[in-house]
Jmol script that loads the backbone (N, CA, C; Angstrom):
load data "model"
ATOM      1  N   MET A   1       0.651  -1.097   0.115  1.00  0.00           N
ATOM      2  CA  MET A   1       0.042   0.080   0.028  1.00  0.00           C
ATOM      3  C   MET A   1       0.982   1.303  -0.005  1.00  0.00           C
ATOM      4  N   CYS A   2       1.960   1.172   0.939  1.00  0.00           N
ATOM      5  CA  CYS A   2       2.821   1.957   1.120  1.00  0.00           C
ATOM      6  C   CYS A   2       2.859   2.658  -0.756  1.00  0.00           C
ATOM      7  N   ASP A   3       3.849   1.735  -1.249  1.00  0.00           N
ATOM      8  CA  ASP A   3       4.378   2.077  -2.760  1.00  0.00           C
ATOM      9  C   ASP A   3       3.330   2.699  -3.135  1.00  0.00           C
ATOM     10  N   LEU A   4       2.099   1.968  -3.308  1.00  0.00           N
ATOM     11  CA  LEU A   4       1.061   2.419  -4.875  1.00  0.00           C
ATOM     12  C   LEU A   4       0.250   3.626  -3.930  1.00  0.00           C
ATOM     13  N   LEU A   5       0.303   4.268  -2.892  1.00  0.00           N
ATOM     14  CA  LEU A   5       0.646   5.647  -2.376  1.00  0.00           C
ATOM     15  C   LEU A   5       1.646   6.367  -2.791  1.00  0.00           C
ATOM     16  N   ASN A   6       2.907   6.898  -2.546  1.00  0.00           N
ATOM     17  CA  ASN A   6       4.096   6.873  -3.261  1.00  0.00           C
ATOM     18  C   ASN A   6       3.492   6.810  -5.127  1.00  0.00           C
ATOM     19  N   VAL A   7       3.857   6.293  -5.779  1.00  0.00           N
ATOM     20  CA  VAL A   7       3.166   6.118  -6.749  1.00  0.00           C
ATOM     21  C   VAL A   7       2.157   7.366  -7.417  1.00  0.00           C
ATOM     22  N   LEU A   8       0.636   7.447  -6.486  1.00  0.00           N
ATOM     23  CA  LEU A   8      -0.829   8.030  -6.611  1.00  0.00           C
ATOM     24  C   LEU A   8       0.107   9.809  -6.231  1.00  0.00           C
ATOM     25  N   GLY A   9       1.127   9.992  -5.380  1.00  0.00           N
ATOM     26  CA  GLY A   9       1.203  11.013  -4.668  1.00  0.00           C
ATOM     27  C   GLY A   9       0.523  11.177  -3.270  1.00  0.00           C
ATOM     28  N   LEU A  10      -0.479  10.303  -2.889  1.00  0.00           N
ATOM     29  CA  LEU A  10      -1.112  10.440  -1.688  1.00  0.00           C
ATOM     30  C   LEU A  10      -0.710  10.651  -0.839  1.00  0.00           C
ATOM     31  N   GLU A  11      -0.700  10.768   0.073  1.00  0.00           N
ATOM     32  CA  GLU A  11      -0.164  11.486   1.990  1.00  0.00           C
ATOM     33  C   GLU A  11      -1.308  10.719   1.989  1.00  0.00           C
ATOM     34  N   THR A  12      -0.777   9.456   2.975  1.00  0.00           N
ATOM     35  CA  THR A  12      -1.612   8.434   4.101  1.00  0.00           C
ATOM     36  C   THR A  12      -2.962   9.243   4.743  1.00  0.00           C
ATOM     37  N   ASP A  13      -2.840  10.705   5.409  1.00  0.00           N
ATOM     38  CA  ASP A  13      -3.388  10.615   5.873  1.00  0.00           C
ATOM     39  C   ASP A  13      -4.722  11.853   5.170  1.00  0.00           C
ATOM     40  N   GLN A  14      -4.427  12.376   3.456  1.00  0.00           N
ATOM     41  CA  GLN A  14      -5.227  12.913   2.518  1.00  0.00           C
ATOM     42  C   GLN A  14      -6.141  11.715   2.230  1.00  0.00           C
ATOM     43  N   ARG A  15      -6.377   9.502   2.447  1.00  0.00           N
ATOM     44  CA  ARG A  15      -7.220   9.410   2.560  1.00  0.00           C
ATOM     45  C   ARG A  15      -8.485   9.257   3.382  1.00  0.00           C
ATOM     46  N   GLY A  16      -9.184   8.742   2.910  1.00  0.00           N
ATOM     47  CA  GLY A  16     -10.592   8.412   3.665  1.00  0.00           C
ATOM     48  C   GLY A  16     -10.788   7.142   3.592  1.00  0.00           C
ATOM     49  N   ILE A  17     -11.915   6.798   4.072  1.00  0.00           N
ATOM     50  CA  ILE A  17     -12.017   5.047   3.994  1.00  0.00           C
ATOM     51  C   ILE A  17     -11.711   4.252   3.105  1.00  0.00           C
ATOM     52  N   THR A  18     -11.485   3.851   2.906  1.00  0.00           N
ATOM     53  CA  THR A  18      -9.931   2.461   1.461  1.00  0.00           C
ATOM     54  C   THR A  18     -10.528   1.194   2.238  1.00  0.00           C
ATOM     55  N   PHE A  19     -10.565   0.603   0.922  1.00  0.00           N
ATOM     56  CA  PHE A  19     -11.034  -0.628   0.585  1.00  0.00           C
ATOM     57  C   PHE A  19     -10.345  -1.034  -0.019  1.00  0.00           C
ATOM     58  N   ILE A  20      -9.827  -2.498   0.253  1.00  0.00           N
ATOM     59  CA  ILE A  20      -8.469  -3.481  -0.928  1.00  0.00           C
ATOM     60  C   ILE A  20      -9.886  -5.092  -0.543  1.00  0.00           C
ATOM     61  N   ASN A  21     -10.258  -5.351  -2.713  1.00  0.00           N
ATOM     62  CA  ASN A  21     -10.756  -6.426  -2.731  1.00  0.00           C
ATOM     63  C   ASN A  21     -12.068  -5.806  -1.643  1.00  0.00           C
ATOM     64  N   GLY A  22     -12.657  -4.912  -1.741  1.00  0.00           N
ATOM     65  CA  GLY A  22     -13.928  -5.071  -0.937  1.00  0.00           C
ATOM     66  C   GLY A  22     -13.886  -5.249   0.684  1.00  0.00           C
ATOM     67  N   ASP A  23     -13.184  -5.509   1.393  1.00  0.00           N
ATOM     68  CA  ASP A  23     -12.443  -5.666   3.112  1.00  0.00           C
ATOM     69  C   ASP A  23     -11.978  -4.393   3.207  1.00  0.00           C
ATOM     70  N   LEU A  24     -12.067  -3.917   4.171  1.00  0.00           N
ATOM     71  CA  LEU A  24     -12.228  -2.229   4.490  1.00  0.00           C
ATOM     72  C   LEU A  24     -10.736  -2.425   5.501  1.00  0.00           C
ATOM     73  N   SER A  25      -9.974  -0.952   4.783  1.00  0.00           N
ATOM     74  CA  SER A  25      -8.494  -1.333   5.368  1.00  0.00           C
ATOM     75  C   SER A  25      -8.226  -0.520   5.710  1.00  0.00           C
ATOM     76  N   ALA A  26      -8.963   0.936   5.547  1.00  0.00           N
ATOM     77  CA  ALA A  26      -8.813   1.806   6.239  1.00  0.00           C
ATOM     78  C   ALA A  26      -9.288   2.854   6.531  1.00  0.00           C
ATOM     79  N   MET A  27      -8.912   3.933   7.730  1.00  0.00           N
ATOM     80  CA  MET A  27      -9.953   5.281   7.844  1.00  0.00           C
ATOM     81  C   MET A  27     -10.156   6.373   8.437  1.00  0.00           C
ATOM     82  N   PRO A  28     -10.432   7.705   8.023  1.00  0.00           N
ATOM     83  CA  PRO A  28      -9.883   8.460   8.304  1.00  0.00           C
ATOM     84  C   PRO A  28      -8.924   7.944  10.138  1.00  0.00           C
ATOM     85  N   GLY A  29      -7.839   8.434   9.897  1.00  0.00           N
ATOM     86  CA  GLY A  29      -7.820   8.457  11.339  1.00  0.00           C
ATOM     87  C   GLY A  29      -6.336   7.094  11.657  1.00  0.00           C
ATOM     88  N   LEU A  30      -7.242   6.065  11.037  1.00  0.00           N
ATOM     89  CA  LEU A  30      -6.621   4.685  11.328  1.00  0.00           C
ATOM     90  C   LEU A  30      -6.191   3.779   9.812  1.00  0.00           C
ATOM     91  N   GLN A  31      -4.823   4.413   9.821  1.00  0.00           N
ATOM     92  CA  GLN A  31      -4.241   2.955   8.729  1.00  0.00           C
ATOM     93  C   GLN A  31      -3.499   2.411   8.788  1.00  0.00           C
ATOM     94  N   PRO A  32      -3.897   1.075   9.069  1.00  0.00           N
ATOM     95  CA  PRO A  32      -2.872   0.030   9.584  1.00  0.00           C
ATOM     96  C   PRO A  32      -2.307  -0.401   8.301  1.00  0.00           C
ATOM     97  N   ASP A  33      -2.839  -0.437   6.781  1.00  0.00           N
ATOM     98  CA  ASP A  33      -2.978  -1.173   5.696  1.00  0.00           C
ATOM     99  C   ASP A  33      -1.428  -0.782   5.340  1.00  0.00           C
ATOM    100  N   LEU A  34      -0.342   0.481   5.465  1.00  0.00           N
ATOM    101  CA  LEU A  34       0.638   0.536   4.834  1.00  0.00           C
ATOM    102  C   LEU A  34       1.453  -0.755   4.422  1.00  0.00           C
ATOM    103  N   GLU A  35       1.510  -1.145   5.484  1.00  0.00           N
ATOM    104  CA  GLU A  35       2.500  -2.609   5.079  1.00  0.00           C
ATOM    105  C   GLU A  35       1.591  -4.098   4.009  1.00  0.00           C
ATOM    106  N   HIS A  36       0.549  -3.814   3.756  1.00  0.00           N
ATOM    107  CA  HIS A  36      -0.309  -4.242   3.183  1.00  0.00           C
ATOM    108  C   HIS A  36       0.209  -4.478   1.893  1.00  0.00           C
ATOM    109  N   ILE A  37       0.932  -6.203   1.254  1.00  0.00           N
ATOM    110  CA  ILE A  37       1.247  -6.236  -0.007  1.00  0.00           C
ATOM    111  C   ILE A  37       0.211  -6.965  -0.904  1.00  0.00           C
ATOM    112  N   PHE A  38       0.234  -6.181  -2.050  1.00  0.00           N
ATOM    113  CA  PHE A  38      -1.230  -6.777  -3.137  1.00  0.00           C
ATOM    114  C   PHE A  38      -0.635  -8.114  -4.046  1.00  0.00           C
ATOM    115  N   ARG A  39      -1.994  -8.323  -4.296  1.00  0.00           N
ATOM    116  CA  ARG A  39      -1.531  -9.463  -5.487  1.00  0.00           C
ATOM    117  C   ARG A  39      -2.091  -8.676  -6.707  1.00  0.00           C
ATOM    118  N   ASP A  40      -1.544 -10.046  -7.615  1.00  0.00           N
ATOM    119  CA  ASP A  40      -2.260  -9.787  -9.187  1.00  0.00           C
ATOM    120  C   ASP A  40      -3.804  -9.701  -9.413  1.00  0.00           C
ATOM    121  N   GLY A  41      -4.227  -8.703  -9.269  1.00  0.00           N
ATOM    122  CA  GLY A  41      -5.568  -8.373  -9.810  1.00  0.00           C
ATOM    123  C   GLY A  41      -6.125  -7.679  -8.745  1.00  0.00           C
ATOM    124  N   ASP A  42      -5.947  -7.401  -7.916  1.00  0.00           N
ATOM    125  CA  ASP A  42      -6.293  -6.896  -6.201  1.00  0.00           C
ATOM    126  C   ASP A  42      -6.937  -5.323  -6.298  1.00  0.00           C
ATOM    127  N   ARG A  43      -7.821  -5.434  -5.317  1.00  0.00           N
ATOM    128  CA  ARG A  43      -8.561  -3.917  -6.608  1.00  0.00           C
ATOM    129  C   ARG A  43      -8.454  -3.335  -4.798  1.00  0.00           C
ATOM    130  N   VAL A  44      -8.654  -1.715  -4.943  1.00  0.00           N
ATOM    131  CA  VAL A  44      -8.175  -0.550  -4.029  1.00  0.00           C
ATOM    132  C   VAL A  44      -9.143   0.522  -4.149  1.00  0.00           C
ATOM    133  N   ALA A  45     -10.010   0.604  -3.060  1.00  0.00           N
ATOM    134  CA  ALA A  45     -10.700   1.406  -3.515  1.00  0.00           C
ATOM    135  C   ALA A  45     -10.972   2.890  -2.154  1.00  0.00           C
ATOM    136  N   PHE A  46     -10.114   4.569  -3.018  1.00  0.00           N
ATOM    137  CA  PHE A  46     -10.359   5.303  -1.748  1.00  0.00           C
ATOM    138  C   PHE A  46     -11.117   6.377  -2.111  1.00  0.00           C
ATOM    139  N   PHE A  47     -11.783   6.808  -0.709  1.00  0.00           N
ATOM    140  CA  PHE A  47     -12.527   7.463  -1.185  1.00  0.00           C
ATOM    141  C   PHE A  47     -12.073   8.894   0.397  1.00  0.00           C
ATOM    142  N   HIS A  48     -12.685  10.222  -0.590  1.00  0.00           N
ATOM    143  CA  HIS A  48     -12.577  11.247  -0.079  1.00  0.00           C
ATOM    144  C   HIS A  48     -12.335  10.924   1.307  1.00  0.00           C
ATOM    145  N   LEU A  49     -11.673  12.223   2.142  1.00  0.00           N
ATOM    146  CA  LEU A  49     -12.081  12.144   3.735  1.00  0.00           C
ATOM    147  C   LEU A  49     -13.124  12.625   3.952  1.00  0.00           C
ATOM    148  N   ARG A  50     -13.990  13.431   3.147  1.00  0.00           N
ATOM    149  CA  ARG A  50     -15.803  14.042   3.443  1.00  0.00           C
ATOM    150  C   ARG A  50     -16.665  12.770   3.210  1.00  0.00           C
ATOM    151  N   SER A  51     -16.470  11.937   2.739  1.00  0.00           N
ATOM    152  CA  SER A  51     -17.540  10.458   2.308  1.00  0.00           C
ATOM    153  C   SER A  51     -17.456  10.234   3.760  1.00  0.00           C
ATOM    154  N   MET A  52     -18.770   9.915   4.019  1.00  0.00           N
ATOM    155  CA  MET A  52     -19.771   9.663   4.468  1.00  0.00           C
ATOM    156  C   MET A  52     -19.681   7.983   4.232  1.00  0.00           C
ATOM    157  N   TRP A  53     -19.996   7.109   6.204  1.00  0.00           N
ATOM    158  CA  TRP A  53     -20.027   5.668   5.960  1.00  0.00           C
ATOM    159  C   TRP A  53     -21.298   5.623   6.840  1.00  0.00           C
ATOM    160  N   PRO A  54     -22.992   5.443   6.370  1.00  0.00           N
ATOM    161  CA  PRO A  54     -23.812   5.620   7.224  1.00  0.00           C
ATOM    162  C   PRO A  54     -22.849   4.348   8.795  1.00  0.00           C
ATOM    163  N   PHE A  55     -23.595   4.463   9.366  1.00  0.00           N
ATOM    164  CA  PHE A  55     -23.276   3.702  10.700  1.00  0.00           C
ATOM    165  C   PHE A  55     -23.573   2.142  11.173  1.00  0.00           C
ATOM    166  N   GLN A  56     -24.952   2.148  10.096  1.00  0.00           N
ATOM    167  CA  GLN A  56     -25.618   0.631  10.352  1.00  0.00           C
ATOM    168  C   GLN A  56     -24.157  -0.050   9.758  1.00  0.00           C
ATOM    169  N   TYR A  57     -23.749   0.271   8.311  1.00  0.00           N
ATOM    170  CA  TYR A  57     -22.616  -0.851   7.469  1.00  0.00           C
ATOM    171  C   TYR A  57     -21.139  -1.019   7.768  1.00  0.00           C
ATOM    172  N   ARG A  58     -21.356  -0.285   9.315  1.00  0.00           N
ATOM    173  CA  ARG A  58     -20.211  -0.685  10.344  1.00  0.00           C
ATOM    174  C   ARG A  58     -19.895  -1.716  10.660  1.00  0.00           C
ATOM    175  N   HIS A  59     -20.944  -2.117  11.107  1.00  0.00           N
ATOM    176  CA  HIS A  59     -20.255  -3.162  12.166  1.00  0.00           C
ATOM    177  C   HIS A  59     -20.783  -5.019  11.382  1.00  0.00           C
ATOM    178  N   GLY A  60     -20.255  -5.762  11.589  1.00  0.00           N
ATOM    179  CA  GLY A  60     -19.596  -6.785  11.052  1.00  0.00           C
ATOM    180  C   GLY A  60     -19.052  -6.405   9.363  1.00  0.00           C
ATOM    181  N   VAL A  61     -18.361  -5.573   9.467  1.00  0.00           N
ATOM    182  CA  VAL A  61     -17.797  -5.207   7.593  1.00  0.00           C
ATOM    183  C   VAL A  61     -16.999  -6.536   7.530  1.00  0.00           C
ATOM    184  N   SER A  62     -16.675  -6.766   6.558  1.00  0.00           N
ATOM    185  CA  SER A  62     -15.201  -7.614   6.302  1.00  0.00           C
ATOM    186  C   SER A  62     -14.254  -6.602   6.112  1.00  0.00           C
ATOM    187  N   MET A  63     -12.583  -7.067   6.993  1.00  0.00           N
ATOM    188  CA  MET A  63     -11.942  -6.255   6.897  1.00  0.00           C
ATOM    189  C   MET A  63     -11.075  -6.901   6.699  1.00  0.00           C
ATOM    190  N   VAL A  64      -9.213  -6.552   6.286  1.00  0.00           N
ATOM    191  CA  VAL A  64      -8.320  -7.030   6.013  1.00  0.00           C
ATOM    192  C   VAL A  64      -7.723  -7.072   7.746  1.00  0.00           C
ATOM    193  N   ASN A  65      -6.590  -8.341   7.614  1.00  0.00           N
ATOM    194  CA  ASN A  65      -5.722  -8.439   8.823  1.00  0.00           C
ATOM    195  C   ASN A  65      -5.357  -7.624   9.901  1.00  0.00           C
ATOM    196  N   GLU A  66      -4.764  -6.346   9.202  1.00  0.00           N
ATOM    197  CA  GLU A  66      -4.388  -5.463   9.455  1.00  0.00           C
ATOM    198  C   GLU A  66      -5.342  -4.534  10.313  1.00  0.00           C
ATOM    199  N   MET A  67      -6.504  -4.366   9.335  1.00  0.00           N
ATOM    200  CA  MET A  67      -7.391  -3.879  10.210  1.00  0.00           C
ATOM    201  C   MET A  67      -8.249  -3.797  10.881  1.00  0.00           C
ATOM    202  N   HIS A  68      -8.783  -5.522  10.741  1.00  0.00           N
ATOM    203  CA  HIS A  68      -8.853  -6.294  12.441  1.00  0.00           C
ATOM    204  C   HIS A  68      -8.046  -5.794  13.151  1.00  0.00           C
ATOM    205  N   ASN A  69      -6.877  -6.736  13.462  1.00  0.00           N
ATOM    206  CA  ASN A  69      -5.895  -6.855  14.143  1.00  0.00           C
ATOM    207  C   ASN A  69      -5.848  -4.637  14.982  1.00  0.00           C
ATOM    208  N   ALA A  70      -5.676  -3.795  14.265  1.00  0.00           N
ATOM    209  CA  ALA A  70      -5.628  -2.056  14.588  1.00  0.00           C
ATOM    210  C   ALA A  70      -6.990  -2.355  16.094  1.00  0.00           C
ATOM    211  N   LEU A  71      -8.325  -2.654  15.097  1.00  0.00           N
ATOM    212  CA  LEU A  71      -9.540  -2.202  15.691  1.00  0.00           C
ATOM    213  C   LEU A  71      -9.047  -3.421  16.739  1.00  0.00           C
ATOM    214  N   GLN A  72      -8.783  -4.107  17.131  1.00  0.00           N
ATOM    215  CA  GLN A  72      -8.775  -5.371  18.484  1.00  0.00           C
ATOM    216  C   GLN A  72      -8.127  -4.062  19.615  1.00  0.00           C
ATOM    217  N   LYS A  73      -6.943  -3.671  18.944  1.00  0.00           N
ATOM    218  CA  LYS A  73      -6.052  -2.979  19.985  1.00  0.00           C
ATOM    219  C   LYS A  73      -6.271  -1.284  20.607  1.00  0.00           C
ATOM    220  N   SER A  74      -7.752  -1.597  19.558  1.00  0.00           N
ATOM    221  CA  SER A  74      -7.427   0.294  20.299  1.00  0.00           C
ATOM    222  C   SER A  74      -8.594   0.371  21.179  1.00  0.00           C
ATOM    223  N   ASP A  75      -8.140   2.107  21.238  1.00  0.00           N
ATOM    224  CA  ASP A  75      -9.481   1.645  22.935  1.00  0.00           C
ATOM    225  C   ASP A  75     -11.094   1.689  22.941  1.00  0.00           C
ATOM    226  N   ASN A  76     -11.222   2.420  20.958  1.00  0.00           N
ATOM    227  CA  ASN A  76     -12.778   2.604  21.122  1.00  0.00           C
ATOM    228  C   ASN A  76     -13.244   1.831  19.727  1.00  0.00           C
ATOM    229  N   MET A  77     -12.574   0.454  18.794  1.00  0.00           N
ATOM    230  CA  MET A  77     -12.950  -0.032  18.398  1.00  0.00           C
ATOM    231  C   MET A  77     -12.993   0.759  17.010  1.00  0.00           C
ATOM    232  N   GLY A  78     -12.389   1.730  16.875  1.00  0.00           N
ATOM    233  CA  GLY A  78     -12.628   2.526  15.716  1.00  0.00           C
ATOM    234  C   GLY A  78     -13.890   3.799  15.277  1.00  0.00           C
ATOM    235  N   ILE A  79     -14.716   3.222  16.894  1.00  0.00           N
ATOM    236  CA  ILE A  79     -15.919   3.848  15.887  1.00  0.00           C
ATOM    237  C   ILE A  79     -15.969   5.167  17.217  1.00  0.00           C
ATOM    238  N   HIS A  80     -15.900   6.667  16.337  1.00  0.00           N
ATOM    239  CA  HIS A  80     -16.247   7.847  16.676  1.00  0.00           C
ATOM    240  C   HIS A  80     -17.342   8.502  16.504  1.00  0.00           C
ATOM    241  N   HIS A  81     -17.661   9.132  16.605  1.00  0.00           N
ATOM    242  CA  HIS A  81     -19.401  10.034  16.707  1.00  0.00           C
ATOM    243  C   HIS A  81     -18.388  11.927  16.282  1.00  0.00           C
ATOM    244  N   ALA A  82     -17.514  11.657  15.818  1.00  0.00           N
ATOM    245  CA  ALA A  82     -16.913  13.064  15.095  1.00  0.00           C
ATOM    246  C   ALA A  82     -15.380  13.088  14.977  1.00  0.00           C
ATOM    247  N   TYR A  83     -15.546  13.211  13.798  1.00  0.00           N
ATOM    248  CA  TYR A  83     -13.736  13.240  13.926  1.00  0.00           C
ATOM    249  C   TYR A  83     -13.835  14.646  13.284  1.00  0.00           C
ATOM    250  N   ALA A  84     -11.988  15.223  13.506  1.00  0.00           N
ATOM    251  CA  ALA A  84     -12.142  16.597  13.780  1.00  0.00           C
ATOM    252  C   ALA A  84     -11.546  17.378  11.702  1.00  0.00           C
ATOM    253  N   ILE A  85     -11.707  18.389  11.493  1.00  0.00           N
ATOM    254  CA  ILE A  85     -11.671  18.473  10.115  1.00  0.00           C
ATOM    255  C   ILE A  85     -10.342  19.705  10.611  1.00  0.00           C
ATOM    256  N   GLN A  86      -9.492  19.596   9.715  1.00  0.00           N
ATOM    257  CA  GLN A  86      -8.694  19.898   9.470  1.00  0.00           C
ATOM    258  C   GLN A  86      -8.244  21.329   8.987  1.00  0.00           C
ATOM    259  N   ASP A  87      -8.111  22.650   9.175  1.00  0.00           N
ATOM    260  CA  ASP A  87      -8.529  24.147   8.601  1.00  0.00           C
ATOM    261  C   ASP A  87      -7.852  24.212   7.141  1.00  0.00           C
ATOM    262  N   ASP A  88      -6.833  23.415   6.048  1.00  0.00           N
ATOM    263  CA  ASP A  88      -6.909  23.511   5.448  1.00  0.00           C
ATOM    264  C   ASP A  88      -7.067  23.068   4.279  1.00  0.00           C
ATOM    265  N   GLN A  89      -8.613  21.619   4.818  1.00  0.00           N
ATOM    266  CA  GLN A  89      -8.836  20.873   3.931  1.00  0.00           C
ATOM    267  C   GLN A  89     -10.340  21.871   3.527  1.00  0.00           C
TER     268      GLN A  89
END
end "model"
wireframe off; spacefill off
backbone 0.3
color backbone group
């Protein structure tokens, strides 16, 4: 993932929700997928930081191992009621 972001010229904190092959791999404030290794044919979807993801769809979502492990280690399991918006966006 890190190499792909470099080729695209995209800073990791400038991407919103990210999916790899339909599995959640990153979201604002949590990008544990930087070391994810792609295989031929993998599909990646990057969403804008201001894209919303309905709360109802977050529970039970399929995710890559890196994301699952990061959420298990987090205090809030990745659930935020609000995200801070930086002034320069």
